[in-house]
C-alpha positions in Angstrom: 0.0 0.0 0.0 2.8 2.4 0.9 4.5 1.9 -2.4 1.4 2.6 -4.3 0.7 5.7 -2.3 4.2 6.9 -3.0 3.9 6.3 -6.7 0.5 8.1 -6.8 2.0 11.1 -4.9 4.9 11.1 -7.3 2.5 11.1 -10.3 0.7 14.1 -8.7 4.0 16.0 -8.4 5.0 15.1 -12.0 1.6 16.4 -13.2 2.1 19.7 -11.3 5.7 20.0 -12.8 4.3 19.6 -16.3 5.7 16.1 -16.9 2.3 14.8 -17.8 3.2 11.9 -20.1 5.2 10.3 -17.3 2.5 11.1 -14.8 -0.1 9.5 -16.9 1.9 6.3 -17.3 2.4 6.2 -13.5 -1.2 6.8 -12.7 -2.2 4.0 -15.1 0.3 1.6 -13.6 -1.0 2.4 -10.1 -4.6 1.9 -11.1 -3.9 -1.5 -12.7 -2.2 -2.7 -9.5 -4.9 -1.1 -7.2 -7.7 -2.7 -9.3 -6.0 -6.1 -9.0 -5.3 -5.8 -5.3 -8.3 -3.9 -4.0 -10.9 -4.0 -6.7 -12.4 -1.3 -9.0 -14.7 0.1 -6.4 -12.1 0.6 -3.6 -11.5 4.1 -2.4 -7.8 4.1 -3.4 -8.6 3.0 -6.9 -11.3 5.6 -7.3 -9.1 8.4 -6.0 -6.3 7.6 -8.5 -8.8 7.3 -11.3 -10.1 10.8 -10.4 -6.6 12.2 -10.5 -6.0 10.6 -13.9 -9.3 12.0 -15.2 -8.2 15.5 -14.2 -4.9 15.0 -16.1 -6.6 13.6 -19.2 -8.9 16.7 -19.2 -5.8 18.9 -19.3 -4.4 16.8 -22.1 -7.6 17.2 -24.1 -8.6 13.6 -23.9 -12.1 14.5 -22.6 -14.0 11.4 -23.7 -11.6 9.2 -21.7 -11.7 11.6 -18.8 -15.5 11.4 -18.8 -15.4 7.6 -18.9 -13.2 7.6 -15.8 -15.3 10.2 -14.0 -18.4 8.1 -14.6 -16.7 5.2 -12.9 -15.5 7.4 -10.0 -19.0 8.8 -9.5 -20.6 5.4 -9.6 -18.0 4.0 -7.2 -18.2 6.8 -4.8 -22.0 6.8 -4.8 -22.0 3.2 -3.9 -19.2 3.5 -1.3 -19.9 6.9 0.2 -23.3 8.1 -1.0 -24.5 10.5 -3.7 -24.0 13.6 -1.5 -20.5 12.8 -0.1 -17.9 15.5 -0.7 -15.8 13.2 -2.8 -18.8 12.3 -5.0 -19.8 15.9 -5.4 -16.2 16.9 -6.3 -16.2 14.2 -9.0 -19.5 15.5 -10.3 -18.2 19.0 -10.5 -15.2 17.7 -12.5 -17.6 15.8 -14.8 -19.5 19.1 -15.4 -16.2 20.7 -16.5 -15.6 17.9 -19.0 -19.2 17.9 -20.3 -19.0 21.6 -20.9 -15.8 21.1 -23.0 -17.6 18.3 -24.9 -20.3 20.8 -25.9 -23.0 19.3 -23.5 -23.6 22.8 -22.0 -27.2 22.4 -20.8 -26.4 19.2 -18.9 -23.2 20.7 -17.5 -25.1 23.8 -16.3 -27.7 21.6 -14.6 -25.0 19.5 -12.9 -23.1 22.6 -11.8 -26.2 24.0 -10.2 -27.0 20.7 -8.5 -23.5 20.3 -7.1 -23.2 23.9 -6.0 -26.5 23.5 -4.1 -25.4 20.3 -2.4 -21.9 21.5 -1.6 -23.3 24.7 0.0 -25.7 22.5 2.1 -23.0 20.0 3.1 -19.8 22.0 3.2 -20.9 25.6 3.5 -20.8 28.5 1.1 -17.1 29.3 2.0 -15.6 25.8 1.4 -13.1 25.6 -1.4 -15.1 22.9 -3.3 -18.2 25.1 -3.2 -16.4 28.2 -4.4 -14.7 26.3 -7.3 -18.1 24.9 -8.5 -19.7 28.3 -8.2 -16.8 29.9 -10.1 -17.3 27.4 -13.0 -21.0 28.0 -12.9 -20.5 31.8 -13.1 -18.2 31.4 -16.1 -20.9 29.4 -17.9 -23.6 31.9 -17.0 -21.5 34.6 -18.5 -21.0 32.6 -21.7 -24.7 32.0 -22.0 -25.6 35.6 -21.6 -26.8 35.7 -18.1 -24.3 38.5 -17.1 -26.3 39.7 -14.1 -26.4 36.4 -12.3 -22.8 35.7 -13.3 -21.6 38.9 -11.8 -23.4 38.3 -8.5 -22.0 34.8 -8.3 -18.4 36.0 -9.2 -18.7 38.6 -6.4 -19.6 35.9 -3.9 -16.8 33.7 -5.1 -14.2 36.5 -4.9 -15.3 37.4 -1.4 -15.1 33.7 -0.3 -11.7 33.1 -1.9 -10.3 36.3 -0.5 -11.3 35.2 3.0 -10.2 31.6 2.6 -7.1 31.9 0.4 -6.1 35.6 0.4 -6.4 38.4 -2.1 -3.2 37.4 -3.9 -3.9 33.7 -4.3 -4.1 32.5 -7.9 -7.7 31.3 -7.6 -8.8 34.7 -6.3 -7.0 36.5 -9.1 -8.4 34.3 -11.8 -12.0 34.9 -10.5 -11.3 38.7 -10.5 -9.9 38.4 -14.0 -12.9 36.4 -15.3 -15.3 39.0 -13.8 -13.3 41.8 -15.5 -13.3 40.0 -18.8 -17.1 39.6 -18.6 -17.4 43.3 -17.8 -15.4 44.2 -20.9 -17.7 42.0 -23.0 -20.9 43.7 -21.7 -19.5 47.2 -21.8 -18.8 47.9 -18.2 -15.4 49.3 -19.0 -14.5 51.4 -16.0 -14.4 48.7 -13.4 -12.7 46.3 -15.8 -10.0 49.0 -16.5 -9.3 49.3 -12.8 -8.9 45.5 -12.3 -7.3 44.0 -15.3 -3.8 45.6 -15.1 -3.5 44.6 -11.4 -4.7 41.1 -12.0 -2.2 40.7 -14.9 0.7 41.9 -12.8 -0.2 39.8 -9.8 -0.8 36.7 -11.8 2.5 37.1 -13.6 4.2 37.3 -10.2 2.2 34.4 -8.8 2.3 31.9 -11.7 5.5 32.8 -13.6 6.6 34.4 -16.8 4.0 35.8 -19.1 4.7 33.4 -21.9 3.9 30.4 -19.8 0.8 31.8 -18.0 -2.3 31.1 -20.0 -4.5 33.1 -17.7 -2.4 36.2 -18.0 -2.5 35.9 -21.8 -6.3 35.6 -21.7 -6.6 38.8 -19.6 -4.1 40.6 -21.8 -6.4 39.8 -24.7 -9.3 41.1 -22.7 -7.3 44.3 -22.0 -6.7 44.7 -25.7 -10.4 44.5 -26.3 -10.9 47.0 -23.5 -8.5 49.5 -25.2 -10.3 49.0 -28.5 -13.7 49.8 -26.9 -12.1 52.8 -25.3 -10.9 54.0 -28.7 -7.2 53.4 -27.9 -6.5 51.7 -31.1 
């Protein structure tokens, strides 16, 4: 058991360091051994499958990520119940994948369901709840419900500021997403105040500009802001 845990933790670290091909092979190796030793529905096997699904989502292999998440949700539901924190987290991850696969109505429904249950079970300030609400806010902005999206973003930013701090990457990303939405709907003044600070702080927090996709997204939003302000 200790050897498998060490390998799984090493795969987590390799994933964070960007060595995703090696991490994937290691996750798959651990899952094979865990399945043989403990069974498909064991908590260890399910946890590793969830980690591999998150990695596959980043790699763009969303159908395979969805297949694994379906297994994790089914297993956690049988083992822990449909409203356990681990089950809800897997459902939130599944909603992410479904959105990327174009199943937006179903993803929206699942985000709402999970956010409601996480708020009831974990509280409105729990990290899992805030992450799900942030994803829901992003989808609402994409579908044109800017008013609800802004309200939700404000609650998420307040929560992450209290839980993680104003300079945490999650808080900065939420502020940037809200500012990007404000640019799109023509609320230029608040966006103009926020975007330069978010870009600067994210660059400091996450590394050089060239390797920071969030910073690049918000620089694009800033360019659109300048265009709308007539600063061509």
